[in-house]
N, C-alpha and C positions, 0 to 999 in steps of 0.2 A: 540411799535404794545403789539395793545387788543385779544385776542385770544375769543371764545365763542366759543360750545359745540353745535355741528348741529342735526339734525337724518336727514342722505341720505334715498334716496330714500326704496333702502333695511334694514335698520334702522341698518345702522352702524352707531359708533357715528363719528363724522369727527370734527373737530380740524380745524377754520376758521378765519386767520386775516381780522378782522374785518373792517379795512384800503384798506383793494385787493376789496372788493365786488364795483366790477363798476358800476353794475346794477343787479336790479330783475325783471327776467321779466314770463312769463306763456308757459311753454313749450310742449303742448300738454294740457294736463289735469293737470296738475304738474308746481309747485315752482320750478324752476331751478335761485340759485346763478351766474354770470359770475363773476367771478374770473379775475383783470388784468393779459392776458397773459398764461390764465390754460383755461381750458374746464370748461365749466361750472357744475356745481352741482345740479341734481338732489333733489326736498328733499321733507318734505312729508309734505308742509302748502298746505294747500289747496286756500289761498288767497294770494299775493303780501300785502297785510294791512297788514296780520296776522306775515308776515316772518319780513315787516319792525318794525313792534312793538318787534318781539319777540331781536330783534338786537340793540334795542336801550338798551329796558329790562334787557339783560343779561348779568348772571357775570360774569366777566373775568374770561379763567382759571391760579391757579399760579401752574408757573410749578417749581419743586422741583428737585433738583440733589440727584441720585441716589445713594446707598452706593455701 
C-alpha cells in the first residue's frame, strides 16, 4: 500500500492510497480523484496531466507508530 499526500480543494492535507485511485476527472473546473468505493476527492490540481504527474512522482508517506 502506497500512501501519498495531496491538497484537497479546501487546502486540507489528505493521505491517499495511490492504489485505490480508479480515475481522475474534471468536475466542473476542478480535478477530482475517484477512489474505489468512496466519494470523489476534489483537489487543487488545475488539470488531469498535472495530477497524474504528481501521483507518479510523489514520495510515499512513512507511517511510524507513536509513543
